[in-house]
C-alpha positions as CSV (number, residue, x, y, z in Angstrom):
1,M,31.7,-33.3,13.0
2,L,34.4,-30.7,12.3
3,L,32.8,-29.9,8.9
4,T,29.4,-29.4,10.5
5,I,30.9,-26.9,13.0
6,F,32.5,-25.0,10.2
7,I,29.3,-24.9,8.2
8,V,27.3,-23.7,11.2
9,L,29.9,-21.0,11.9
10,F,30.0,-19.9,8.3
11,V,26.1,-19.8,8.0
12,S,25.9,-17.8,11.3
13,F,28.6,-15.4,10.1
14,V,26.7,-14.8,6.8
15,I,23.5,-14.2,8.8
16,Y,25.3,-11.8,11.0
17,L,26.6,-9.9,8.0
18,L,23.1,-9.7,6.5
19,L,21.5,-8.5,9.7
20,M,24.4,-6.2,10.9
21,P,23.3,-2.5,11.1
22,I,25.0,0.1,8.9
23,I,24.9,3.4,10.7
24,I,25.5,6.8,9.1
25,V,26.0,9.7,11.5
26,I,26.3,13.4,10.6
27,D,26.6,15.6,13.7
28,T,27.8,19.2,13.1
29,I,27.6,20.1,16.8
30,S,30.3,17.7,17.9
31,G,32.0,17.4,14.5
32,K,31.3,13.7,14.0
33,Y,30.9,12.4,10.5
34,Y,31.1,8.6,10.1
35,I,29.7,5.4,8.6
36,Q,29.9,2.3,10.8
37,L,29.3,-1.4,10.2
38,K,28.4,-2.2,13.8
39,G,31.0,-4.4,15.3
40,L,33.1,-4.7,12.0
41,A,34.4,-1.4,10.7
42,K,34.1,2.3,11.0
43,A,35.1,5.1,8.5
44,S,35.3,8.6,9.9
45,I,35.9,11.9,8.1
46,V,38.4,14.0,10.2
47,Y,39.8,17.4,9.5
48,D,43.5,17.5,8.8
49,E,45.7,20.6,8.8
50,K,47.9,19.5,5.9
51,E,45.5,17.7,3.6
52,I,42.2,19.5,4.4
53,L,40.6,16.2,5.4
54,K,41.4,12.5,5.9
55,I,39.3,9.4,6.1
56,K,40.1,7.3,9.2
57,L,39.2,3.7,8.7
58,R,39.1,1.2,11.6
59,A,38.5,-2.4,10.7
60,F,38.7,-5.1,13.3
61,F,41.9,-4.1,15.2
62,L,43.6,-2.2,12.4
63,N,43.7,1.6,11.7
64,F,44.2,3.1,8.3
65,N,44.3,6.8,7.1
66,F,43.3,7.8,3.6
67,Y,43.8,11.2,2.1
68,P,41.3,11.6,-0.7
69,F,42.7,14.9,-2.1
70,R,46.3,13.6,-2.5
71,V,47.5,13.4,-6.1
72,R,48.3,9.9,-7.1
73,L,50.9,9.4,-9.7
74,S,50.0,6.2,-11.5
75,P,50.2,5.0,-15.1
76,K,47.3,5.9,-17.3
77,Q,44.6,3.3,-17.2
78,S,42.1,2.7,-20.0
79,K,38.8,4.3,-19.0
80,K,35.9,1.8,-19.0
81,P,32.4,3.1,-19.6
82,K,30.5,3.5,-16.4
83,K,27.3,1.5,-16.1
84,S,24.5,3.8,-15.0
85,M,22.1,2.6,-12.2
86,D,18.4,2.9,-12.9
87,F,16.7,5.7,-11.0
88,R,14.0,3.5,-9.6
89,I,16.5,1.1,-8.1
90,G,18.4,4.0,-6.5
91,L,15.1,5.3,-5.1
92,K,14.2,1.9,-3.6
93,I,17.7,1.7,-2.0
94,I,17.2,5.2,-0.5
95,K,13.8,4.2,0.8
96,S,15.3,1.2,2.6
97,F,17.2,3.6,5.0
98,K,15.6,4.5,8.3
99,V,16.2,7.8,10.0
100,K,16.7,7.1,13.7
101,Q,17.5,10.6,14.9
102,F,17.0,14.0,13.3
103,Y,17.6,17.5,14.7
104,L,17.9,20.7,12.6
105,N,18.6,24.1,14.0
106,L,18.5,26.6,11.2
107,D,19.1,30.3,10.8
108,T,19.0,31.7,7.2
109,G,20.7,34.9,8.1
110,N,17.7,37.0,7.1
111,C,15.2,37.7,9.9
112,I,12.3,38.1,7.4
113,T,12.9,34.6,5.9
114,N,13.3,33.1,9.4
115,A,9.9,34.6,10.4
116,K,8.3,33.2,7.2
117,L,9.8,29.7,7.9
118,Y,8.8,29.7,11.6
119,P,5.2,28.5,11.1
120,F,6.3,25.8,8.7
121,F,8.9,24.6,11.2
122,A,6.4,24.7,14.0
123,F,4.0,22.6,11.8
124,L,6.8,20.1,11.1
125,N,7.9,20.0,14.8
126,Y,4.3,19.3,15.8
127,Y,4.1,16.2,13.6
128,K,7.7,14.9,13.4
129,G,9.9,16.9,15.9
130,G,13.5,17.9,15.6
131,Y,13.0,21.1,13.7
132,N,14.0,24.5,15.1
133,I,14.4,27.9,13.6
134,N,16.4,30.5,15.4
135,F,17.5,34.1,15.0
136,T,20.9,33.8,16.7
137,G,23.0,32.6,13.7
138,Q,23.3,28.9,14.7
139,N,23.1,26.3,12.0
140,T,23.4,22.7,13.2
141,L,22.3,19.3,12.0
142,Q,22.3,16.0,13.8
143,I,21.1,13.0,11.8
144,T,21.5,9.2,12.4
145,I,20.5,6.9,9.6
146,E,20.4,3.1,9.8
147,N,20.1,0.3,7.3
148,R,20.8,-3.4,7.1
149,P,22.4,-5.2,4.1
150,I,19.3,-7.5,4.0
151,R,17.1,-4.5,3.3
152,I,19.4,-3.3,0.5
153,I,19.3,-6.8,-1.1
154,K,15.6,-7.0,-0.8
155,S,15.3,-3.6,-2.6
156,F,17.2,-5.2,-5.5
157,I,15.2,-8.4,-5.5
158,N,11.8,-6.7,-5.2
159,F,12.5,-4.5,-8.2
């Protein structure tokens, strides 16, 4: 009986991990840049005065800070040749991501270029929405991308 409960809990946890959404958010308006495993972990990129930037990782109830630009003094390790990933596999993985929210507000700094881009952005805005060209010097991007581990695994299997 106890073994059955553990097996059911383990299988339900594996199913949860496969169906759990992975969310990537880039928001230049509010300064939020993070990747989140919904309900499990969140890694945020935060500006730091001393180290330029830090990665703030929150997993379960623990908080960690990583500084990617710090020089680490470690003994030299033998370099292993990197295995390259096939371009088609990478493309299938990228196609498995779904864009949930997109907003682009662009100013190129040149009024002539902005005027030339205006009809193209109006055309994109008519069909997709979320595109804006301005002449005020504002450049903003808001994008939310979602994926699930099961979709990534399917892209490997269906290759």
